[in-house]
VOMAR-504690 format. One record per residue: residue in one letter; x, y, z of N, C-alpha, C in turn. Coordinates in nm, 4 decimals, decimal comma. Layout:
<recs>
{rest=A | n_x=X | n_y=Y | n_z=Z | ca_x=X | ca_y=Y | ca_z=Z | c_x=X | c_y=Y | c_z=Z}
...
</recs>
This chain:
<recs>
{rest=M | n_x=5,1510 | n_y=-4,7802 | n_z=-2,6940 | ca_x=5,1097 | ca_y=-4,6551 | ca_z=-2,6332 | c_x=5,0789 | c_y=-4,5545 | c_z=-2,7424}
{rest=S | n_x=4,9620 | n_y=-4,4971 | n_z=-2,7350 | ca_x=4,9214 | ca_y=-4,4018 | ca_z=-2,8367 | c_x=4,9780 | c_y=-4,2636 | c_z=-2,8086}
{rest=S | n_x=4,9964 | n_y=-4,1898 | n_z=-2,9161 | ca_x=5,0443 | ca_y=-4,0528 | ca_z=-2,9044 | c_x=4,9331 | c_y=-3,9642 | c_z=-2,8501}
{rest=M | n_x=4,9713 | n_y=-3,8570 | n_z=-2,7857 | ca_x=4,8734 | ca_y=-3,7620 | ca_z=-2,7344 | c_x=4,8533 | c_y=-3,6463 | c_z=-2,8319}
{rest=V | n_x=4,9283 | n_y=-3,6458 | n_z=-2,9425 | ca_x=4,9145 | ca_y=-3,5414 | ca_z=-3,0434 | c_x=4,7729 | c_y=-3,5464 | c_z=-3,1002}
{rest=G | n_x=4,7105 | n_y=-3,4317 | n_z=-3,1089 | ca_x=4,5731 | ca_y=-3,4223 | ca_z=-3,1577 | c_x=4,4738 | c_y=-3,3975 | c_z=-3,0463}
{rest=L | n_x=4,5137 | n_y=-3,4309 | n_z=-2,9234 | ca_x=4,4237 | ca_y=-3,4097 | ca_z=-2,8106 | c_x=4,4048 | c_y=-3,2608 | c_z=-2,7809}
{rest=G | n_x=4,5065 | n_y=-3,1805 | n_z=-2,8082 | ca_x=4,4940 | ca_y=-3,0359 | ca_z=-2,7902 | c_x=4,3885 | c_y=-2,9787 | c_z=-2,8830}
{rest=K | n_x=4,3933 | n_y=-3,0203 | n_z=-3,0096 | ca_x=4,2937 | ca_y=-2,9732 | ca_z=-3,1061 | c_x=4,1543 | c_y=-3,0170 | c_z=-3,0651}
{rest=K | n_x=4,1436 | n_y=-3,1395 | n_z=-3,0188 | ca_x=4,0130 | ca_y=-3,1912 | ca_z=-2,9765 | c_x=3,9581 | c_y=-3,1123 | c_z=-2,8575}
{rest=A | n_x=4,0445 | n_y=-3,0813 | n_z=-2,7613 | ca_x=3,9999 | ca_y=-3,0136 | ca_z=-2,6396 | c_x=3,9816 | c_y=-2,8630 | c_z=-2,6568}
{rest=F | n_x=4,0697 | n_y=-2,8013 | n_z=-2,7341 | ca_x=4,0736 | ca_y=-2,6544 | ca_z=-2,7384 | c_x=4,0579 | c_y=-2,5938 | c_z=-2,8770}
{rest=G | n_x=4,0563 | n_y=-2,6755 | n_z=-2,9812 | ca_x=4,0605 | ca_y=-2,6254 | ca_z=-3,1175 | c_x=3,9499 | c_y=-2,5290 | c_z=-3,1548}
{rest=A | n_x=3,8297 | n_y=-2,5531 | n_z=-3,1086 | ca_x=3,7175 | ca_y=-2,4674 | ca_z=-3,1465 | c_x=3,7251 | c_y=-2,3302 | c_z=-3,0818}
{rest=I | n_x=3,7779 | n_y=-2,3231 | n_z=-2,9623 | ca_x=3,7801 | ca_y=-2,1958 | ca_z=-2,8903 | c_x=3,9134 | c_y=-2,1237 | c_z=-2,9000}
{rest=A | n_x=4,0225 | n_y=-2,1985 | n_z=-2,9069 | ca_x=4,1560 | ca_y=-2,1376 | ca_z=-2,9064 | c_x=4,2494 | c_y=-2,2179 | c_z=-2,9968}
{rest=P | n_x=4,2382 | n_y=-2,1984 | n_z=-3,1283 | ca_x=4,3172 | ca_y=-2,2783 | ca_z=-3,2224 | c_x=4,4681 | c_y=-2,2711 | c_z=-3,1996}
{rest=K | n_x=4,5212 | n_y=-2,1550 | n_z=-3,1677 | ca_x=4,6662 | ca_y=-2,1431 | ca_z=-3,1463 | c_x=4,7085 | c_y=-2,2194 | c_z=-3,0209}
{rest=F | n_x=4,6304 | n_y=-2,2082 | n_z=-2,9133 | ca_x=4,6594 | ca_y=-2,2831 | ca_z=-2,7904 | c_x=4,6572 | c_y=-2,4332 | c_z=-2,8202}
{rest=A | n_x=4,5595 | n_y=-2,4774 | n_z=-2,8986 | ca_x=4,5510 | ca_y=-2,6183 | ca_z=-2,9374 | c_x=4,6740 | c_y=-2,6600 | c_z=-3,0166}
{rest=E | n_x=4,7169 | n_y=-2,5748 | n_z=-3,1094 | ca_x=4,8347 | ca_y=-2,6040 | ca_z=-3,1912 | c_x=4,9600 | c_y=-2,6164 | c_z=-3,1050}
{rest=V | n_x=4,9800 | n_y=-2,5235 | n_z=-3,0138 | ca_x=5,0976 | ca_y=-2,5271 | ca_z=-2,9266 | c_x=5,0919 | c_y=-2,6497 | c_z=-2,8351}
{rest=T | n_x=4,9738 | n_y=-2,6800 | n_z=-2,7850 | ca_x=4,9572 | ca_y=-2,7987 | ca_z=-2,7007 | c_x=5,0011 | c_y=-2,9235 | c_z=-2,7764}
{rest=D | n_x=4,9516 | n_y=-2,9383 | n_z=-2,8992 | ca_x=4,9847 | ca_y=-3,0567 | ca_z=-2,9778 | c_x=5,1298 | c_y=-3,0581 | c_z=-3,0249}
{rest=D | n_x=5,1760 | n_y=-2,9454 | n_z=-3,0804 | ca_x=5,3077 | ca_y=-2,9424 | ca_z=-3,1438 | c_x=5,4235 | c_y=-2,9314 | c_z=-3,0449}
{rest=V | n_x=5,4078 | n_y=-2,8486 | n_z=-2,9441 | ca_x=5,5182 | ca_y=-2,8263 | ca_z=-2,8500 | c_x=5,5103 | c_y=-2,9240 | c_z=-2,7324}
{rest=L | n_x=5,3958 | n_y=-2,9269 | n_z=-2,6656 | ca_x=5,3851 | ca_y=-3,0115 | ca_z=-2,5460 | c_x=5,3789 | c_y=-3,1602 | c_z=-2,5811}
{rest=F | n_x=5,2790 | n_y=-3,1996 | n_z=-2,6584 | ca_x=5,2589 | ca_y=-3,3423 | ca_z=-2,6829 | c_x=5,3574 | c_y=-3,4006 | c_z=-2,7849}
{rest=A | n_x=5,3831 | n_y=-3,3315 | n_z=-2,8949 | ca_x=5,4762 | ca_y=-3,3852 | ca_z=-2,9954 | c_x=5,6216 | c_y=-3,3584 | c_z=-2,9587}
{rest=G | n_x=5,6459 | n_y=-3,2531 | n_z=-2,8827 | ca_x=5,7825 | ca_y=-3,2175 | ca_z=-2,8460 | c_x=5,8231 | c_y=-3,2728 | c_z=-2,7114}
{rest=I | n_x=5,7738 | n_y=-3,2149 | n_z=-2,6067 | ca_x=5,8156 | ca_y=-3,2505 | ca_z=-2,4700 | c_x=5,7839 | c_y=-3,3960 | c_z=-2,4364}
{rest=W | n_x=5,6604 | n_y=-3,4394 | n_z=-2,4611 | ca_x=5,6218 | ca_y=-3,5758 | ca_z=-2,4233 | c_x=5,6942 | c_y=-3,6830 | c_z=-2,5034}
{rest=E | n_x=5,7487 | n_y=-3,6500 | n_z=-2,6182 | ca_x=5,8152 | ca_y=-3,7491 | ca_z=-2,7037 | c_x=5,9670 | c_y=-3,7501 | c_z=-2,6886}
{rest=R | n_x=6,0212 | n_y=-3,6645 | n_z=-2,6043 | ca_x=6,1663 | ca_y=-3,6650 | ca_z=-2,5834 | c_x=6,2091 | c_y=-3,7984 | c_z=-2,5234}
{rest=E | n_x=6,3312 | n_y=-3,8401 | n_z=-2,5539 | ca_x=6,3768 | ca_y=-3,9746 | ca_z=-2,5182 | c_x=6,4339 | c_y=-3,9894 | c_z=-2,3776}
{rest=N | n_x=6,4683 | n_y=-3,8827 | n_z=-2,3109 | ca_x=6,5379 | ca_y=-3,8948 | ca_z=-2,1821 | c_x=6,4497 | c_y=-3,9414 | c_z=-2,0668}
{rest=L | n_x=6,3194 | n_y=-3,9308 | n_z=-2,0829 | ca_x=6,2254 | ca_y=-3,9858 | ca_z=-1,9844 | c_x=6,1184 | c_y=-4,0642 | c_z=-2,0586}
{rest=S | n_x=6,0739 | n_y=-4,1712 | n_z=-1,9990 | ca_x=5,9655 | ca_y=-4,2489 | ca_z=-2,0592 | c_x=5,8324 | c_y=-4,1760 | c_z=-2,0391}
{rest=R | n_x=5,7324 | n_y=-4,2156 | n_z=-2,1156 | ca_x=5,5981 | ca_y=-4,1586 | ca_z=-2,0944 | c_x=5,5486 | c_y=-4,1915 | c_z=-1,9538}
{rest=R | n_x=5,5835 | n_y=-4,3095 | n_z=-1,9064 | ca_x=5,5449 | ca_y=-4,3490 | ca_z=-1,7707 | c_x=5,6014 | c_y=-4,2496 | c_z=-1,6691}
{rest=D | n_x=5,7303 | n_y=-4,2200 | n_z=-1,6809 | ca_x=5,7940 | ca_y=-4,1244 | ca_z=-1,5894 | c_x=5,7331 | c_y=-3,9858 | c_z=-1,6041}
{rest=R | n_x=5,7097 | n_y=-3,9438 | n_z=-1,7274 | ca_x=5,6497 | ca_y=-3,8121 | ca_z=-1,7500 | c_x=5,5099 | c_y=-3,8056 | c_z=-1,6903}
{rest=S | n_x=5,4354 | n_y=-3,9141 | n_z=-1,7005 | ca_x=5,3023 | ca_y=-3,9171 | ca_z=-1,6407 | c_x=5,3085 | c_y=-3,9059 | c_z=-1,4891}
{rest=L | n_x=5,4020 | n_y=-3,9774 | n_z=-1,4289 | ca_x=5,4165 | ca_y=-3,9700 | ca_z=-1,2832 | c_x=5,4526 | c_y=-3,8278 | c_z=-1,2394}
{rest=I | n_x=5,5439 | n_y=-3,7650 | n_z=-1,3117 | ca_x=5,5835 | ca_y=-3,6276 | ca_z=-1,2805 | c_x=5,4640 | c_y=-3,5337 | c_z=-1,2969}
{rest=T | n_x=5,3899 | n_y=-3,5512 | n_z=-1,4038 | ca_x=5,2749 | ca_y=-3,4642 | ca_z=-1,4307 | c_x=5,1689 | c_y=-3,4791 | c_z=-1,3234}
{rest=V | n_x=5,1371 | n_y=-3,6030 | n_z=-1,2864 | ca_x=5,0387 | ca_y=-3,6260 | ca_z=-1,1804 | c_x=5,0870 | c_y=-3,5632 | c_z=-1,0504}
{rest=A | n_x=5,2133 | n_y=-3,5802 | n_z=-1,0174 | ca_x=5,2673 | ca_y=-3,5219 | ca_z=-0,8940 | c_x=5,2549 | c_y=-3,3697 | c_z=-0,8956}
{rest=A | n_x=5,2867 | n_y=-3,3078 | n_z=-1,0073 | ca_x=5,2761 | ca_y=-3,1622 | ca_z=-1,0168 | c_x=5,1311 | c_y=-3,1168 | c_z=-1,0042}
{rest=L | n_x=5,0403 | n_y=-3,1871 | n_z=-1,0688 | ca_x=4,8989 | ca_y=-3,1487 | ca_z=-1,0612 | c_x=4,8436 | c_y=-3,1643 | c_z=-0,9198}
{rest=V | n_x=4,8837 | n_y=-3,2708 | n_z=-0,8511 | ca_x=4,8409 | ca_y=-3,2891 | ca_z=-0,7122 | c_x=4,8982 | c_y=-3,1776 | c_z=-0,6253}
{rest=A | n_x=5,0281 | n_y=-3,1533 | n_z=-0,6377 | ca_x=5,0951 | ca_y=-3,0536 | ca_z=-0,5552 | c_x=5,0386 | c_y=-2,9141 | c_z=-0,5786}
{rest=L | n_x=5,0009 | n_y=-2,8842 | n_z=-0,7014 | ca_x=4,9475 | ca_y=-2,7523 | ca_z=-0,7342 | c_x=4,7952 | c_y=-2,7447 | c_z=-0,7203}
{rest=Y | n_x=4,7345 | n_y=-2,8556 | n_z=-0,6800 | ca_x=4,5893 | ca_y=-2,8643 | ca_z=-0,6595 | c_x=4,5132 | c_y=-2,8299 | c_z=-0,7873}
{rest=R | n_x=4,5580 | n_y=-2,8881 | n_z=-0,8971 | ca_x=4,4951 | ca_y=-2,8661 | ca_z=-1,0278 | c_x=4,4031 | c_y=-2,9838 | c_z=-1,0586}
{rest=L | n_x=4,2939 | n_y=-2,9921 | n_z=-0,9852 | ca_x=4,2054 | ca_y=-3,1081 | ca_z=-0,9928 | c_x=4,1345 | c_y=-3,1225 | c_z=-1,1266}
{rest=E | n_x=4,1115 | n_y=-3,0124 | n_z=-1,1959 | ca_x=4,0395 | ca_y=-3,0205 | ca_z=-1,3231 | c_x=4,1189 | c_y=-3,0998 | c_z=-1,4269}
{rest=Q | n_x=4,2495 | n_y=-3,0861 | n_z=-1,4256 | ca_x=4,3350 | ca_y=-3,1554 | ca_z=-1,5222 | c_x=4,3712 | c_y=-3,2974 | c_z=-1,4774}
{rest=L | n_x=4,3524 | n_y=-3,3266 | n_z=-1,3508 | ca_x=4,3995 | ca_y=-3,4535 | ca_z=-1,2952 | c_x=4,3315 | c_y=-3,5772 | c_z=-1,3536}
{rest=P | n_x=4,1994 | n_y=-3,5820 | n_z=-1,3750 | ca_x=4,1400 | ca_y=-3,7052 | ca_z=-1,4303 | c_x=4,1994 | c_y=-3,7459 | c_z=-1,5647}
{rest=F | n_x=4,2209 | n_y=-3,6493 | n_z=-1,6526 | ca_x=4,2814 | ca_y=-3,6791 | ca_z=-1,7823 | c_x=4,4193 | c_y=-3,7407 | c_z=-1,7632}
{rest=H | n_x=4,5006 | n_y=-3,6801 | n_z=-1,6763 | ca_x=4,6372 | ca_y=-3,7270 | ca_z=-1,6600 | c_x=4,6458 | c_y=-3,8551 | c_z=-1,5780}
{rest=L | n_x=4,5515 | n_y=-3,8794 | n_z=-1,4908 | ca_x=4,5468 | ca_y=-4,0091 | ca_z=-1,4221 | c_x=4,5186 | c_y=-4,1201 | c_z=-1,5229}
{rest=A | n_x=4,4253 | n_y=-4,0953 | n_z=-1,6132 | ca_x=4,3941 | ca_y=-4,1945 | ca_z=-1,7168 | c_x=4,5148 | c_y=-4,2173 | c_z=-1,8077}
{rest=K | n_x=4,5828 | n_y=-4,1093 | n_z=-1,8464 | ca_x=4,7020 | ca_y=-4,1238 | ca_z=-1,9294 | c_x=4,8124 | c_y=-4,1985 | c_z=-1,8540}
{rest=A | n_x=4,8258 | n_y=-4,1719 | n_z=-1,7253 | ca_x=4,9261 | ca_y=-4,2425 | ca_z=-1,6451 | c_x=4,8990 | c_y=-4,3928 | c_z=-1,6462}
{rest=R | n_x=4,7731 | n_y=-4,4309 | n_z=-1,6370 | ca_x=4,7365 | ca_y=-4,5729 | ca_z=-1,6427 | c_x=4,7705 | c_y=-4,6300 | c_z=-1,7804}
{rest=E | n_x=4,7395 | n_y=-4,5541 | n_z=-1,8871 | ca_x=4,7739 | ca_y=-4,5977 | ca_z=-2,0232 | c_x=4,9244 | c_y=-4,6128 | c_z=-2,0399}
{rest=H | n_x=5,0001 | n_y=-4,5291 | n_z=-1,9694 | ca_x=5,1456 | ca_y=-4,5300 | ca_z=-1,9820 | c_x=5,2122 | c_y=-4,6280 | c_z=-1,8854}
{rest=G | n_x=5,1327 | n_y=-4,7117 | n_z=-1,8198 | ca_x=5,1899 | ca_y=-4,8218 | ca_z=-1,7438 | c_x=5,1901 | c_y=-4,8093 | c_z=-1,5934}
{rest=L | n_x=5,1437 | n_y=-4,6990 | n_z=-1,5386 | ca_x=5,1359 | ca_y=-4,6866 | ca_z=-1,3923 | c_x=5,0109 | c_y=-4,7572 | c_z=-1,3423}
{rest=T | n_x=5,0243 | n_y=-4,8296 | n_z=-1,2349 | ca_x=4,9089 | ca_y=-4,8969 | ca_z=-1,1766 | c_x=4,8361 | c_y=-4,8027 | c_z=-1,0813}
{rest=K | n_x=4,7130 | n_y=-4,8373 | n_z=-1,0516 | ca_x=4,6365 | ca_y=-4,7583 | ca_z=-0,9551 | c_x=4,7072 | c_y=-4,7587 | c_z=-0,8188}
{rest=E | n_x=4,7675 | n_y=-4,8718 | n_z=-0,7837 | ca_x=4,8398 | ca_y=-4,8829 | ca_z=-0,6564 | c_x=4,9625 | c_y=-4,7913 | c_z=-0,6539}
{rest=E | n_x=5,0345 | n_y=-4,7849 | n_z=-0,7649 | ca_x=5,1507 | ca_y=-4,6953 | ca_z=-0,7718 | c_x=5,1082 | c_y=-4,5488 | c_z=-0,7627}
{rest=L | n_x=5,0000 | n_y=-4,5139 | n_z=-0,8290 | ca_x=4,9507 | ca_y=-4,3765 | ca_z=-0,8228 | c_x=4,9029 | c_y=-4,3424 | c_z=-0,6821}
{rest=A | n_x=4,8353 | n_y=-4,4366 | n_z=-0,6166 | ca_x=4,7913 | ca_y=-4,4138 | ca_z=-0,4791 | c_x=4,9116 | c_y=-4,3958 | c_z=-0,3871}
{rest=E | n_x=5,0157 | n_y=-4,4720 | n_z=-0,4093 | ca_x=5,1373 | ca_y=-4,4582 | ca_z=-0,3285 | c_x=5,2028 | c_y=-4,3228 | c_z=-0,3517}
{rest=A | n_x=5,2059 | n_y=-4,2789 | n_z=-0,4768 | ca_x=5,2631 | ca_y=-4,1476 | ca_z=-0,5076 | c_x=5,1826 | c_y=-4,0363 | c_z=-0,4395}
{rest=V | n_x=5,0513 | n_y=-4,0456 | n_z=-0,4446 | ca_x=4,9662 | ca_y=-3,9440 | ca_z=-0,3811 | c_x=4,9827 | c_y=-3,9485 | c_z=-0,2299}
{rest=T | n_x=4,9938 | n_y=-4,0668 | n_z=-0,1733 | ca_x=5,0188 | ca_y=-4,0791 | ca_z=-0,0291 | c_x=5,1487 | c_y=-4,0101 | c_z=0,0082}
{rest=H | n_x=5,2515 | n_y=-4,0317 | n_z=-0,0695 | ca_x=5,3809 | ca_y=-3,9670 | ca_z=-0,0465 | c_x=5,3678 | c_y=-3,8152 | c_z=-0,0570}
{rest=L | n_x=5,2937 | n_y=-3,7714 | n_z=-0,1565 | ca_x=5,2748 | ca_y=-3,6274 | ca_z=-0,1776 | c_x=5,1983 | c_y=-3,5598 | c_z=-0,0645}
{rest=A | n_x=5,1195 | n_y=-3,6348 | n_z=0,0089 | ca_x=5,0424 | ca_y=-3,5751 | ca_z=0,1187 | c_x=5,1332 | c_y=-3,5019 | c_z=0,2165}
{rest=F | n_x=5,2534 | n_y=-3,5516 | n_z=0,2331 | ca_x=5,3458 | ca_y=-3,4924 | ca_z=0,3297 | c_x=5,4249 | c_y=-3,3755 | c_z=0,2720}
{rest=Y | n_x=5,4180 | n_y=-3,3565 | n_z=0,1416 | ca_x=5,4903 | ca_y=-3,2476 | ca_z=0,0762 | c_x=5,3956 | c_y=-3,1435 | c_z=0,0157}
{rest=A | n_x=5,2817 | n_y=-3,1893 | n_z=-0,0337 | ca_x=5,1867 | ca_y=-3,0996 | ca_z=-0,1009 | c_x=5,0688 | c_y=-3,0641 | c_z=-0,0120}
{rest=G | n_x=5,0503 | n_y=-3,1384 | n_z=0,0956 | ca_x=4,9401 | ca_y=-3,1118 | ca_z=0,1869 | c_x=4,8340 | c_y=-3,2207 | c_z=0,1824}
{rest=W | n_x=4,7766 | n_y=-3,2427 | n_z=0,2981 | ca_x=4,6758 | ca_y=-3,3472 | ca_z=0,3122 | c_x=4,5517 | c_y=-3,3218 | c_z=0,2265}
{rest=P | n_x=4,4977 | n_y=-3,1985 | n_z=0,2245 | ca_x=4,3786 | ca_y=-3,1752 | ca_z=0,1424 | c_x=4,4024 | c_y=-3,2017 | c_z=-0,0065}
{rest=A | n_x=4,5175 | n_y=-3,1644 | n_z=-0,0575 | ca_x=4,5480 | ca_y=-3,1899 | ca_z=-0,1981 | c_x=4,5514 | c_y=-3,3397 | c_z=-0,2256}
{rest=A | n_x=4,6140 | n_y=-3,4145 | n_z=-0,1375 | ca_x=4,6235 | ca_y=-3,5595 | ca_z=-0,1541 | c_x=4,4865 | c_y=-3,6258 | c_z=-0,1395}
{rest=A | n_x=4,4097 | n_y=-3,5832 | n_z=-0,0416 | ca_x=4,2766 | ca_y=-3,6417 | ca_z=-0,0207 | c_x=4,1872 | c_y=-3,6170 | c_z=-0,1419}
{rest=S | n_x=4,1944 | n_y=-3,4986 | n_z=-0,1993 | ca_x=4,1148 | ca_y=-3,4682 | ca_z=-0,3183 | c_x=4,1607 | c_y=-3,5521 | c_z=-0,4374}
{rest=A | n_x=4,2903 | n_y=-3,5687 | n_z=-0,4518 | ca_x=4,3436 | ca_y=-3,6509 | ca_z=-0,5607 | c_x=4,3030 | c_y=-3,7968 | c_z=-0,5441}
{rest=M | n_x=4,3031 | n_y=-3,8464 | n_z=-0,4210 | ca_x=4,2639 | ca_y=-3,9862 | ca_z=-0,3966 | c_x=4,1213 | c_y=-4,0105 | c_z=-0,4418}
{rest=K | n_x=4,0343 | n_y=-3,9141 | n_z=-0,4175 | ca_x=3,8949 | ca_y=-3,9313 | ca_z=-0,4605 | c_x=3,8865 | c_y=-3,9425 | c_z=-0,6123}
{rest=L | n_x=3,9688 | n_y=-3,8663 | n_z=-0,6835 | ca_x=3,9709 | ca_y=-3,8741 | ca_z=-0,8286 | c_x=4,0339 | c_y=-4,0042 | c_z=-0,8764}
{rest=L | n_x=4,1343 | n_y=-4,0501 | n_z=-0,8065 | ca_x=4,1987 | ca_y=-4,1769 | ca_z=-0,8406 | c_x=4,1008 | c_y=-4,2917 | c_z=-0,8230}
{rest=D | n_x=4,0160 | n_y=-4,2823 | n_z=-0,7237 | ca_x=3,9175 | ca_y=-4,3874 | ca_z=-0,6981 | c_x=3,8137 | c_y=-4,3952 | c_z=-0,8099}
{rest=Q | n_x=3,7936 | n_y=-4,2865 | n_z=-0,8848 | ca_x=3,6977 | ca_y=-4,2844 | ca_z=-0,9958 | c_x=3,7575 | c_y=-4,3462 | c_z=-1,1212}
{rest=D | n_x=3,8883 | n_y=-4,3601 | n_z=-1,1211 | ca_x=3,9590 | ca_y=-4,4111 | ca_z=-1,2390 | c_x=3,9265 | c_y=-4,5569 | c_z=-1,2616}
</recs>
């Protein structure tokens, strides 16, 4: 599994260098690398939060990372199905369309 460090600089470095630095150093090198949860678990949590908060712009990136971190498309679809009853049907339906593009 590859590290996500450096992705902040790639995505935001030209427009917001400090935001890119914090993304890489605090979020990706710090939070994502902590030992108490696996990357797989962190990906599942992140996808669930993005679906629940209807943050569709960030979802394709994190769906792809979730797949890299060992979650199957079927597991992600099951998680989104479960979330439909807690986050709302429209949020889940929109996420399913993005999952289908994965």
